[in-house]
C-alpha positions in Angstrom: 87.6 131.3 84.2 89.8 128.7 85.9 93.5 128.9 85.1 96.4 126.6 86.1 100.0 127.4 86.4 102.9 125.3 87.7 106.4 125.5 89.0 109.0 122.8 89.3 110.3 122.3 92.9 113.1 120.5 94.6 115.9 118.3 93.3 113.4 116.0 91.6 111.7 119.0 89.8 108.3 118.1 91.2 105.5 120.1 89.7 103.4 122.1 92.2 100.3 123.7 90.6 98.2 126.7 91.5 94.7 126.6 90.1 93.0 130.0 90.3 90.0 132.0 89.3 89.4 135.7 89.9 89.4 135.5 93.7 90.6 132.2 95.0 93.1 129.4 94.3 93.9 125.8 95.1 97.4 124.6 95.7 98.3 121.1 94.4 101.3 119.1 95.7 103.5 121.6 97.4 106.7 119.6 97.0 109.5 121.9 98.1 110.7 125.6 97.8 107.9 127.1 99.8 109.0 130.6 99.1 108.7 130.0 95.4 105.2 128.5 95.8 104.1 131.5 97.8 105.5 133.8 95.1 103.6 131.9 92.4 100.4 132.3 94.5 101.0 136.0 94.9 101.4 136.4 91.2 97.8 135.2 90.8 96.5 137.9 93.2 94.2 135.3 94.7 93.5 133.7 98.1 94.3 130.0 98.7 91.4 128.0 100.0 92.7 124.4 100.0 95.8 122.2 99.4 95.1 119.1 97.4 97.5 116.1 97.4 97.6 113.7 94.5 99.7 111.3 96.7 102.1 111.5 99.6 105.6 110.8 98.3 108.0 113.1 100.0 108.8 115.1 96.8 105.1 116.1 96.7 104.7 117.2 100.4 108.1 118.7 101.4 106.7 122.2 101.7 103.3 121.2 102.9 103.6 122.4 106.5 105.1 125.7 105.5 102.4 126.4 103.0 99.6 125.2 105.3 100.9 127.4 108.1 101.4 130.4 105.9 97.9 130.4 104.5 96.0 128.6 107.2 94.1 126.4 104.7 92.9 122.8 105.0 94.6 119.8 103.3 92.9 117.1 101.4 94.4 113.6 100.9 93.4 110.1 100.1 92.5 108.1 103.3 94.8 105.4 102.0 97.8 107.7 102.5 96.8 109.8 105.4 99.2 107.8 107.6 102.0 108.5 105.1 102.1 112.2 105.9 103.6 111.6 109.4 105.7 108.6 108.6 109.0 109.2 106.8 109.4 105.5 105.9 106.1 105.5 104.1 106.5 108.9 102.4 110.0 107.9 101.3 111.9 110.8 102.9 114.1 108.1 104.6 114.4 105.6 101.9 115.2 108.2 99.2 117.7 110.1 101.3 120.0 110.9 98.4 117.2 113.3 97.2 115.8 114.4 100.5 118.1 115.8 103.2 115.5 115.7 106.0 112.8 113.4 107.3 109.4 114.8 106.4 106.8 114.6 109.1 103.5 116.4 108.5 100.4 116.6 110.7 97.3 114.8 109.5 95.3 116.3 106.7 92.0 117.9 107.7 90.0 116.2 105.0 90.1 112.7 103.3 89.0 112.5 99.7 86.0 110.5 98.6 85.8 109.4 95.0 83.2 112.0 93.9 82.7 115.5 92.6 83.8 118.4 94.8 83.0 122.1 94.9 85.4 124.2 96.9 84.8 128.0 96.8 83.5 127.7 93.2 86.1 125.3 92.0 84.4 122.2 90.6 86.3 119.0 90.0 86.0 115.2 90.3 88.4 113.1 92.3 89.1 109.7 90.8 91.5 107.0 92.2 94.5 106.3 90.0 96.6 103.9 92.0 99.6 101.9 90.7 102.3 104.5 91.5 101.1 104.4 95.1 98.0 102.9 96.7 96.3 106.2 97.4 97.1 108.1 94.2 94.3 110.2 92.9 93.7 112.5 90.0 91.6 115.8 89.8 89.4 116.2 86.7 88.4 119.7 85.9 86.4 120.9 82.9 89.2 120.9 80.3 92.2 119.6 82.2 93.3 116.9 84.6 96.0 116.9 87.3 97.4 113.3 87.5 100.2 113.3 90.0 102.7 110.6 89.1 100.3 108.3 87.3 100.9 109.5 83.7 103.7 111.6 82.2 104.3 113.0 78.7 105.6 109.9 76.9 105.8 107.8 80.0 104.1 106.6 83.1 104.9 106.7 86.8 107.1 104.3 88.6 105.5 101.1 89.9 108.4 99.7 91.9 107.9 101.8 95.0 106.0 100.8 98.1 102.4 99.8 97.2 103.1 100.3 93.5 101.9 97.8 90.9 102.4 98.0 87.1 99.2 96.3 86.1 97.2 98.4 88.5 98.8 101.6 87.1 98.0 100.7 83.5 94.4 99.9 84.5 94.1 103.2 86.3 95.3 105.1 83.3 93.2 103.2 80.8 89.9 103.2 82.8 90.1 106.6 84.5 92.2 108.9 82.3 92.2 107.7 78.7 88.4 107.8 78.7 88.6 111.6 78.9 88.2 113.7 75.7 91.3 113.8 73.6 91.7 117.5 74.0 91.9 117.3 77.8 95.1 118.8 79.0 97.2 116.6 81.3 99.3 118.1 84.1 101.7 115.6 85.7 103.8 115.6 88.8 107.0 115.9 86.7 107.8 117.1 83.2 105.8 118.9 80.6 102.0 119.1 80.1 100.4 117.0 77.4 97.0 115.9 76.3 95.0 112.7 76.5 94.9 112.4 72.7 98.7 112.8 72.4 99.3 110.1 75.0 96.8 107.7 73.4 98.6 108.1 70.1 102.2 108.2 71.1 102.9 107.0 74.6 104.9 103.7 74.2 103.4 102.3 77.4 99.8 102.8 76.2 99.9 102.1 72.4 
């Protein structure tokens, strides 16, 4: 049985997720507070097998190198944002310096996502592009939940005024890639509380 648990990290309270079964886990968006992420992983009693990135804004990758080094696992990222990992201007750790006290420079990810189904150590999920918040934003669709990064929030949507963001593209991404999922699908966003597809279709002011 696949379980998901999250913890809010850093000044922007970015949600890092640990997706686990009986033996292994995936780490999604290690934003900050590496020691807390490691503690969350240890709670599951499982072995990390990969780090998945929904996108490469600094608040989602601030602890990436510490977590990668600690567990020795590969990183997966959209090819459209591979360059962002090593460029503080692109990942925003320069431009948003009031929230980030250091430039974030990561080494390249070992793997670049294709828009397809993946199986990693028994974890089965589908990668779909959900740009609009950033050009390489992706979401991960599991059997009964989806991890959406900063595309969709409970009662809101992601910012579209940052580099490569676009409001119309974001709405199209949400409408065509996320709202087509079953209403009961749980939604885990990059910030804030979890929600469901049905709840957002019925109540989200940006979507109704």
